[in-house]
C-alpha positions in Angstrom: -0.7 10.1 -11.5 3.1 11.3 -12.1 5.2 8.4 -12.9 9.0 9.5 -12.0 11.8 7.7 -12.7 14.2 9.7 -12.2 14.8 11.8 -9.1 15.0 15.3 -10.7 11.3 14.6 -12.0 9.8 13.4 -9.2 10.6 16.1 -7.1 9.4 18.9 -9.5 6.1 16.7 -9.1 6.5 17.1 -5.5 7.0 20.3 -4.7 3.9 21.3 -7.4 1.7 18.8 -4.2 -0.6 20.3 -1.4 0.6 18.9 2.4 0.5 16.9 4.5 2.3 14.1 1.9 1.6 10.5 2.4 5.0 8.6 0.9 3.8 4.3 1.1 6.5 2.5 -0.1 6.6 -0.7 -1.9 8.0 -3.3 -4.1 5.5 -3.8 -5.8 3.2 -7.0 -6.6 0.7 -4.5 -5.6 -2.7 -6.4 -3.3 -5.1 -5.7 -0.8 -2.5 -4.8 1.3 -0.8 -2.5 0.3 -4.0 -0.8 -0.7 -5.5 -0.5 2.1 -2.2 1.3 3.0 -2.7 3.9 0.3 -6.2 4.4 1.1 -4.5 5.4 5.0 -2.5 8.1 3.3 -5.4 8.9 1.0 -8.1 9.4 3.7 -5.3 11.4 6.7 -3.2 13.0 3.5 -4.0 15.8 1.4 -1.3 14.3 -1.3 0.2 10.5 -2.0 3.3 9.8 -3.1 3.8 5.9 -3.6 7.6 4.2 -4.4 8.1 0.9 -6.3 11.6 -1.0 -6.3 12.8 -3.9 -5.6 15.5 -3.4 -3.4 18.5 -5.6 -4.0 20.0 -5.0 -0.6 17.4 -6.1 1.2 17.8 -9.8 -0.4 20.2 -12.4 0.8 22.9 -14.6 -1.9 19.9 -17.5 -1.7 16.8 -15.3 -2.0 14.3 -15.3 -4.4 15.4 -11.1 -5.9 15.2 -13.0 -9.5 12.2 -14.3 -9.7 10.4 -11.9 -6.9 6.8 -11.0 -8.8 6.8 -7.8 -11.1 4.3 -6.2 -12.6 4.6 -1.9 -13.1 1.6 -2.0 -15.7 -1.0 -3.6 -13.2 0.4 -1.5 -10.0 0.2 1.8 -12.3 -3.3 0.6 -13.2 -4.3 0.3 -9.3 -2.1 3.0 -8.3 -4.0 5.2 -11.0 -7.5 4.5 -10.1 -6.5 4.3 -5.7 -5.9 8.3 -6.9 -1.9 8.3 -5.9 -0.6 11.4 -7.4 2.8 10.3 -7.6 4.5 6.6 -8.6 8.4 7.3 -8.1 9.7 3.7 -9.3 13.1 4.7 -10.0 15.7 2.4 -12.0 18.5 0.6 -9.4 21.4 2.9 -10.3 19.6 6.2 -8.8 19.8 4.3 -5.8 22.2 3.1 -6.1 24.7 4.3 -8.1 28.3 3.2 -8.6 30.4 2.3 -5.8 27.6 2.4 -3.4 29.4 2.0 0.1 27.5 3.9 2.9 24.4 1.9 4.8 22.6 2.4 8.0 23.0 -0.2 10.6 20.4 -0.9 12.8 21.4 -2.0 16.0 20.4 -4.6 18.2 16.8 -4.4 16.7 18.0 -5.8 13.6 19.9 -8.7 15.0 17.1 -11.0 16.2 14.4 -13.5 14.3 14.4 -11.6 10.8 18.0 -10.2 11.2 19.2 -13.8 12.3 17.6 -15.4 9.6 18.2 -12.8 7.1 21.6 -11.0 8.4 21.9 -8.1 6.0 17.5 -7.9 5.2 16.9 -4.6 7.5 20.6 -2.7 6.8 19.4 -3.0 3.1 15.6 -2.2 4.1 16.7 0.8 7.0 19.4 2.0 4.1 16.6 2.2 1.1 13.8 4.2 3.1 16.4 6.8 4.7 17.2 7.4 1.0 13.7 7.7 0.2 12.6 9.4 2.8 15.4 11.9 1.9 14.9 11.9 -1.3 10.9 12.9 -1.5 10.9 14.1 2.6 6.9 13.5 3.3 5.0 14.3 5.9 3.7 10.6 7.1 4.7 7.3 6.5 2.5 4.5 5.8 3.7 1.0 7.2 2.2 -2.5 7.4 1.8 -4.0 10.4 2.0 -7.9 8.8 5.7 -7.0 9.0 5.7 -6.2 12.9 10.1 -6.1 12.4 10.5 -4.2 9.9 8.2 -1.2 12.0 10.2 -1.2 14.1 13.4 -0.6 12.6 11.9 2.4 10.4 10.1 3.8 13.6 13.7 3.6 15.5 15.2 4.7 12.3 12.9 7.8 11.6 13.7 8.3 15.3 17.2 7.8 16.1 18.1 10.2 12.5 15.8 12.7 13.4 13.8 12.5 10.3 10.7 14.5 10.9 8.0 11.8 8.5 5.6 10.5 11.7 5.0 6.9 11.1 1.1 5.4 11.0 1.5 1.7 11.1 -1.5 0.2 9.7 -3.7 -3.0 10.3 -2.3 -6.4 9.2 -5.1 -7.7 5.9 -6.0 -10.8 5.7 -7.6 -13.6 3.5 -11.2 -14.8 4.7 -8.9 -17.7 6.4 -6.9 -15.7 8.5 -4.1 -15.8 5.9 -1.9 -12.2 5.7 -1.7 -10.9 2.6 1.5 -10.9 0.8 3.6 -10.8 -2.3 4.8 -14.3 -1.8 1.4 -15.8 -1.5 1.7 -15.5 -4.8 4.6 -18.7 -4.2 2.5 -21.5 -2.9 0.9 -24.3 -4.1 -2.6 -25.3 -3.8 -1.5 -27.8 -0.4 0.9 -25.2 1.2 -1.6 -22.4 0.3 -4.6 -24.4 2.5 -1.7 -24.9 5.1 -0.8 -21.5 5.5 -2.9 -19.7 7.3 -2.3 -22.5 10.1 0.9 -20.3 11.4 -2.3 -17.2 12.2 -4.2 -19.9 13.9 -1.1 -21.2 16.1 -0.2 -17.4 17.1 -3.6 -17.1 18.2 -3.7 -20.2 19.9 -0.8 -19.0 21.6 -2.2 -15.6 22.6 -5.1 -17.4 24.2 -3.1 -19.8 25.7 -1.0 -17.2 27.7 -3.9 -15.0 28.0 -4.9 -18.0 30.2 -1.9 -17.8 32.0 0.0 -20.6 31.2 3.6 -20.3 30.4 5.0 -18.9 27.0 7.1 -22.3 26.5 3.7 -23.8 27.1 1.4 -21.6 25.0 4.5 -22.1 22.5 3.7 -25.7 22.8 0.4 -25.4 22.1 0.6 -23.5 19.3 2.8 -26.3 17.6 0.1 -28.6 17.7 -2.0 -26.5 15.7 0.3 -26.0 12.5 0.1 -27.9 10.2 2.3 -31.4 9.3 3.5 -28.9 6.1 5.2 -25.9 7.4 8.5 -25.9 9.3 8.2 -23.8 12.4 11.5 -21.5 12.2 10.4 -19.4 14.9 6.9 -18.7 17.4 7.5 -16.1 20.0 6.4 -13.5 22.4 8.7 -10.3 22.1 8.7 -6.1 23.5 6.7 -4.5 20.3 10.3 -2.0 20.5 13.4 -3.7 21.3 11.6 -7.6 20.1 13.2 -9.1 22.8 12.2 -12.2 24.2 9.6 -11.7 26.6 8.9 -14.3 29.5 5.7 -12.9 30.8 2.8 -10.9 28.6 4.3 -6.9 29.3 2.4 -5.2 26.6 3.1 -3.6 24.4 4.2 -6.6 22.6 4.3 -8.6 19.5 3.3 -13.1 19.0 5.6 -13.4 15.9 6.1 -15.9 13.7 8.0 -17.5 10.5 7.5 -21.2 8.8 7.6 -22.4 5.9 5.4 -23.8 3.1 7.3 -25.7 1.1 10.0 -23.3 -0.5 7.9 -20.3 0.5 8.7 -18.5 4.1 5.6 -16.7 5.2 5.8 -14.2 8.8 3.1 -13.3 10.6 2.1 -11.9 13.8 -0.4 -10.7 16.5 -0.1 -7.1 18.4 -0.8 -7.3 22.0 -1.8 -3.9 22.6 -2.8 -3.9 26.7 
């Protein structure tokens, strides 16, 4: 596996790679969820590139940028073992040169749910991914379903800005007890970790109640009762899969989306409803 920290060497390596090129953008601290994306890219494409960049622009002032887990050596080993062809791990100045001032505005989709909770988050995500797509010019972009609203934002970005890259969404990877894999799970204490799977259980309960004919609000009330008392719920809603506008009746494709805090750790989860 080749590793590049600057754009020119990365492009030089990319010119040697067979197409199609699959691309997995990450912030490191790689877990089995990330590696599932790499596996999908490896299975479907002739070459695979991964980026590793903890993007400061998607963290708010009171968020965990400084303490976000970083382990470059471990990540490097995992990617090499998985057969990745190129690891692009740029310095901040490569992505955001001095006086950088151009951002991607993702519109109303970026103001709902996660966008409301973290007002600059999707602007930062969309900007860095747009730059990475421009820099690396992959054929296929691989994203994890766990961050459902982020996948909707980036799918819209690719469409609206006429990138030729195709978007592939890969199913959420979970622990045996249902907890969605996330780099932030490492922050959970023992009791918090034991309580965290109740967010997924709440989403499952909400879907079951809706499918049984209950109203969205009745289903939500039943779901809230499943949550651990340790959870501080932020939202639990049925939304349109593309716009993330709230739905009052089930109209697939849709998501059930939830966010809750367990101690200091904020976790997200969702259920994809295809039909």
